[in-house]
N, C-alpha and C positions, 0 to 999 in steps of 0.2 A: 265440542271443545276443539278450538284451534290448537296447533301445536308448532313447535319452532322447527320440526323435520318433516320434510316431504316424504321420507321413507315410510312413515306410519301408513300411508296409502298405497305406496307403490311396491315395497317389499315388507311386509310385517314382520317376517323372520329375521331379516338382516338388522331391522330397526330394534327388534327385542334382544339379539345379540350384542348389538353395540350399547344398548341400555344397561344389559347385565354386567358388562365390563366397565362401566364408568365408575368413577372413584366416588365413594360416598363422604360427604361431611356432615357431622353431628354439629348443630349449633343451637344458641338459645338467645332470646331476647329478654333483656331484663333492664331494671332502671326504677325511678320512682313512680308514683301514680300520675297518670294522665301524660306520661312522656310520649305516648304514641306507640307502644311495642305492637299492639294488635293491628294497628293500622298499617304499620311497615310490613308485617307478615302479609296482610291481605293485599298490599301493594306489590310485593314480590310474587305472590301468586297470580295476581291479575297480569302483570307484566311480563311473567314467564309463560303466559297463555295456558295455566292449568287450572282454569275454572270453566265447569260446565255451562252451557248457555241457559239452562234451567236454573242453575245455581246463581248466575249474574242477574236475571230477571227477578229472582227471590230477593236478592240482596237489595235491588233497586226499590221493591216495594217496601222492605223492612226498613230501608234508610228514611223512606218517607214517613213511616209509622213510628220508629224508635231509634233514628239516627242521631248523631250528634255532629253532623258535618254541614249542618246547613242545607244548602241546595246541592251540594256534592255528593258523591256516592261514598257512603260510609262503610269503607273496605273492612274495618275492625269487626264488622257482623259476621265475616267469614270465619273467624277464629272464636269469638265471644259467643257461643252458642246456648249456654245455659241462662234460662229465664232470667234469674237474680243477676247474671253479669249484664244482660241487656238493659233491665230495669235500672241499675245503678251506673251503668256505663264503666265498669271495671272489670278486669280479670280476677277470677276467684281460684280456679285450679288451673294446673298445668295442661295446655293444650298442644298437641303435636300435629304437625301439618308436613306434608311430603310433596316435594316438588323436584324437578330437574330442568337442567338447561343443556345444550348440545355438548357442554363440557364436563358437567359434573352432576351426581344427585345428591339431594339435600333431605334431611330429617330437621325440622326446626321447632323448638318448644317455645312456646309463649308464656312466660311465667309472671305471676302476679307482682305488683308494684308494692302492695300495702305491707308495713311491717308485720301485720298479723299472719301473713302468708308467707313469711321468710322461708318456713320449712318447706312450702311447694317450690320455691325457687331453688333451694338446695338440691331437691330431688331431680327438677330438671337439669341442673348443672352437673350432676355426678356422671353422666355418660357424654357430656359436651366436649368437643375438641375446640370450639371457637365460641366466644361470648360477645354479642352485640349490646354494649352498654348505651341506652338511649338517655340522653339529656335534653330537657326542655330549653331552648334557647332564651327563653323569658325567664327562668327561675335559676339556670345554672346548676351547679353541683349541690345535690341535696343529700340528706343523711342516708336515704336508701340508696342512692347512687354509690356512695362510700360503702355501706354494708354489702352490697351486691357485688362490688368490685373485689372487696376483702374476701367474701365467700369464692368468688371465682378463683381468686389467687390460691386460697387455701386448698380447693379442690383441685388444683394442677391443671387448670385450663391454660394451654400454651399461647393461645391468640386472643387478643383483646382488640375489638373494633369499636372504638368510642363514636357513636353517631348523634352530633348535635342536631336534634330534629326541630321542626316548626320555625326553621329559618325565615320562612315568608312571613310569620308575626314580628320579626325584627328587622324588617326590609332588607334581608340577605346581607347583613352587616358583617364585613370582614373582621372589623374591631371586636364585635361582640364574640365571634367565633374563636378569635385569638385569645380573647379574655378567658373564655370558659376551658379552652385547651390547656392554658397555663395554669388555672385552678385545679384542673384535674391532674396535670403533671406533678404539681406540688404534693398533693395528697398521695400520689402513687410512688413517690420516692421510697417511702419504707416498705413497698411490696415488691414481691418478685414476680415480675410481668415480664416475659420472655420477648413478646412481639405484640408492640402496641402501635395501633394506627388510628387516624381520626379522618371524619369525613363529615361535611355539613349538609344536611339533607332537608327535604320536606316531604315526609311519607305520605301527606294527603294528596298533595299536588305531583309527586314522582320526581321532585328535583333531585339529582345526582343519585337516584336509585339505580336504575338501569343504565342510563347514559347522562354525561355531563350536561349540567343546566346552563342556559345562557344567562340566567338571572344572576348566577355566581361565576362570573368569568375569572376571578380572582383565584379560584380553586382549580388548581392544573392537575392533581393527581387523579387516581382511578375512581369512578363510581362505586358505590356500595357493592352492586352485583359483580362487577368484574373484580373486586377485592375478594369475595367469597369463591369466585371461580377459580382464582389463581394462588389463593393462600397455600403455601408449602405445608402438607401434613404428613407426608410419607415418612418423614424422618422423626415423627412424634413417637412412633411405636418402639418399646424396647425390644430389640431383637436378640440381645446378649444373655439374658437370665431366663431360662427356661422355667416356667412355672405352669402347672396344671393341676388345679384342684378336682379332686374325685367328686363327681356328682353322682354316680351310679355304678354299680358293679354289674356288667352284663353278663348274664350266665343263661343264654337260651336252651342250651343242651349241655351233655356231659362233655363235649369235645371242645367247647369254647368258653373261655373266662376272659373278659376284657373290661378295661376301666375306663368309662366314659366321662367326658368333661369337657370344658372349652379351655384352649390354650391361652392363658392370661397374658403370657409374654414368651419371646424367646423362640428357638426353633428347634425341632427334634427329628431324628432320622432313624430309619431301621438300622437295627444293629448298635445304636448308641448305648453306653451304660446309663443306668437310671437308678435313682434313690426315692424311696417312699418316706415321707416324713409325717408324724414324729418317730416313728418306729427305727429309722435309719436302715432299713432292709434294702439290699441291692439286686439288681437283675439288669438284663438288657432288653431292649425293645425288639420283640419278635415281628410284629406286623402293626401298621397303622391304618385302621378300618374307618371309612366315611360312608356317606350314604351313596356317593358315586362308585364305590369300590375301594380297594386298597390302594394306597400310594406311598411313594418313597420318604416323603417328610411332612411335617404339619408346622404351622407357624402361628403367630399371635391372632386371636379371635376366632380361630377355627374349631368348630365341634368335631371332636373325634373320640375313637375308641382304640385304646393302646393294648395289646396283647404282649406278655412278657415271657422271656425264655423259662423263668423259674416260678414256681408255686409260691408266693409270699402273700402275708395277710395284708391286705389293703382294704379299706373300707371308705365309706363317704365322709367327707371331711378331711381325709389324708390329702397331701400335696406331693406330686410328682415333681422331682428336680433332677438335675445333673449332680453326680456325686462331688465334682470339682467346683461346684457353684451353687453353694447352700445358703439358704436365707437364715433369718434369726428364728430361733426356736427358744420361747420363754412364756412365763405366765404373767410377765410385769412388762409393761411398756408406757412410754410416754406418748401422749396424742393430744391434738387439738380437737376439741367437742364442741359441735353446734347444737345447743340445747333445742329441742322441738316441742316441748310439752308445757302445759298451764301449770303442772305441778313442778316445783323446782327440783333440781338435781341435788341429791343428798349424798355426800360421801359415805361410804359404809353401806349403803342399800343395795341389796342384791338385784341384779338385772340380768336379763339374758343378753349376750353380745354375739352378734352374728357377723362373721367375716366370710365371704364367698360362701362354701357349702358347709361351713363348720359353725356350729352351734355350741356356746359354752355358757357356763353361769358366772358372773363376775361382778365386781363393783369398781367405782372411782374410789380410789383408797386416799386421794389427796387432789385438791386443787391448787395449782402452784400460782396462777394468776388468772384475772379476766382482761379480755382485751377490748378497749374502747374503739369501736369501729370508726369513730369520726377523727379520733385523734392518734389512734394505734398505740395510745398510752397503755401500761400494764398496771393493774391494781390488785390487792389482795382481796380475797373474798372467801367466803365458807360454802356458797352454793352457786349455782347458774340458774337464772330464770329464763322464761321464755325468750328465744331468740338471742340470747346471751352466748358468747364464744370464749373459751377458756383453754388453758394449757392445763392437762390433767394428768395424773397417774393412774393407770387402770391395771387392776389385778384380777386374774381369772382362777377358776378352781382347776385348770388343766392347760398345759403347754399349747401355745398357739404360734403356727408356722405363719412368719409375716416379713415384709420387706417395708423400708420406709415408704411412704406414700408418694415422694417424689421420683421413686424409681419405677413403683408398680401400683396402680390404682386400684387394682383388684385384691392384692395379697396386703395393700398396705391401707385398706379401709375397712370400717365395720359399722353396724348400725346397732343401737340400744333399743331393746325391746322391753315393755312393760311385763312382768311376769304374771300379773292377774288378768290383764286386758288384751295382752298380745299386740298392743299398738307400737309403732315405732315412735321413740320419743327423743332420740338423739342420733346424730352421725358423728364418726371419729375418723381423723386422718393420723395415722401412727408416724411419729418423728424418729423413734429409736426404742430399742430394749432399755430396761431401768437397771442399772449396776446392782446387783446384789449385796455390794459392799456399802450402799448407801445408808447412813446410819438413821434415816427415817423409817427405814424397814423394821427396826428393832424398837421402835419407840412404844411404850405402853398403850394398849387399847383404852380410849377414853369412854366415859359414859356416853357422850353425845355420838360416837362411832356405833356403839352397842344399839342405841336407840334407832338410829339410821338403818342399820343392818335389820333390826327386827319389825320396825314400822311403829314402835310404841315404847313408852317408858315401862320400868320395871315396877311392880305393885303388888300389894297382898290384898286378895279378896276372901273375907270370911264369909263362910256359908253355915246357917244355923238350922235347927229344926229336925222333925222327924225324917224328912225328906231331904236332907242334906246331900246325900251322895247323888240321888238322881238329878238333884239341882246343879250339882258342882260339875257332873260329867255333860249334862245338857249345856251349860255355860262353856265348859271347856270345847265342845265340839263347835259351838257357834264361834267362838274365839279362833279356833283353828282354822276353820274355814274361811275365815277373814285373813288368813295368812299371818296370824299371831303367834309368838311363842308362848306356849301355855302350858302348865303341869298341875295335876290335881295331887294334893297330899293328904292321905287318910288317915294318918296317925298324928299324935302330938308332935309338933314341930320344935326343936331346940332353936334358940336364937341364932346360933352359929350357923346351924344349917339354913335358916331362912335368908340370913346375911349373904350367904355364899350364892343362894338361887337368885336372890335379887341383884347381887352383883354381876351375874351372868346375863341380866338383862329380862329375865322371865317375869310373866305374869303368873303369880302363884295362888291358886285356889285351894284354901285350907278348910278341911271339914272339922278338924279338931282344934283344941286350943295352942296358942304359941307362947311358950316359956319365956316369960321376962321381956317381951316385945312391948316397947313404948313408942315405936315409930308411927307413921302414917299409916292408915288403912285406906286403900284406893274405895273400897265398897263392902257394905256388910249386907247380905240377903238372907231371906228364909222363905219357906212355902210350906203351908199347912195342907194343900191340896194339890193333886196332879194338875188340876186345870189351871192352876196359878203358875205352873213351871215356865210356859212360855212368856207371860207377861213379866214375870220377875227377871227372866234373862235379858229380856228387852230394856227392862229398866236399868240393869247393870250396865248394859252396853251404853244406853244413854248417859248414864252418869260418868262412865269413863271418858265418853267423847267430851262431855261439859267441863270436866276437871281437865282435859287437854292431855290425858295419857295416850292418846293415838296421835302419832306423828304424822 
């Protein structure tokens, strides 16, 4: 592997020292399908001389076999390593690559362009400081271009670099470049984009990637690589609000008790006063311990262990802050949610909400509106489907310590996890706490909300015969393990009691008669032999599904 620095062969220790102290930039490439994201990353790796010779030879062979660049070297194969990606010529999963120049180190994420994989793009964007939005010069601004730009804006990416790619296929037309630039600016007017730059490139041929191209003499600004090397990122960090979510209570022996975690923002020094949330217990910092030993201060992105002057109760999920700079502590918040599951988001349904090191149970109590990524218009909706984005009110079963996402990307973000499968199904960016005086908080609970919370409609199941008790409890166990709210009642049910149980949203299994009840019965079942129990339980489950009792 050739390299940009001679020090690697002359003084390896000095080279490593210089490399260690280079500034790190995390970026991602995104845009629509076939805009050239993987090719651009391959070009950056190739032109920054970060490809081993055997890798280059392998890419040459693969280009002839499965490449899409004709006679040219298909550099996208450096990133698209999955067999399915190479067969289809697309990116499916997020691929991370590392490279460096004389000025800066880079971690670059190649994200999928298909709408189906929008959730993968959001994952790659969650830690990025800069996003390269690629646009095919032939097609201009497409739906996915807008979607990815909007998500990048939502996720607080400070720097957006719009690369108009494949300029070689439009004869390096300045007019076409300016037309696309204006189309993008018209869309971006409704977004919060702090630092927006444009560059025309050809990733396949390297035009304006590392150096200015003679094919586009009308472009007078910096090439793409120089923009990446010089973009100002040191001011992006929040150094004013100290926040440290506690990840681990470090107790190796009786003489040491420390609280370990990564400082998400701000600065803390020995002797500073400190507060633990949500308990609001206070103390002072006794020492700051790192892998290299004790130090006088800690700042954003450092992994440290803090010891305190007083013995106070702090556990995983608590947040350490300064007493004079306290974030919001509430169990209700307003947030933008990106939905990532095939199953729709249902208000009232219980999910796990994970923020930093804190895990709680909660639900989306209300969806205020859905946002159309093409027009940025807001429309009313009762649910969110896959890849849709909405403004929602979230309610948790315990207080959460948080900041607005615009101030802190760690304490202002959360993910939504399915309680049964443990799969991440949504991502949220907190806007603010919800005022408890909001009249909507005191609105009656609707039947639809109960159904969403329980995962099913209420219903009466009658169990008859000599084995009624065994069958009832077998059925109850099956439904309970499916996450349903169910109860067995062995005595005669009064109509008023049954009405109250159904009103609460339960599936009621009755082994005796129900007085004066003339309503709908979800299912009636009996078994004459213990061998029939399993068959009858499955029959009832099938009947409930067929009648749409399960949400």
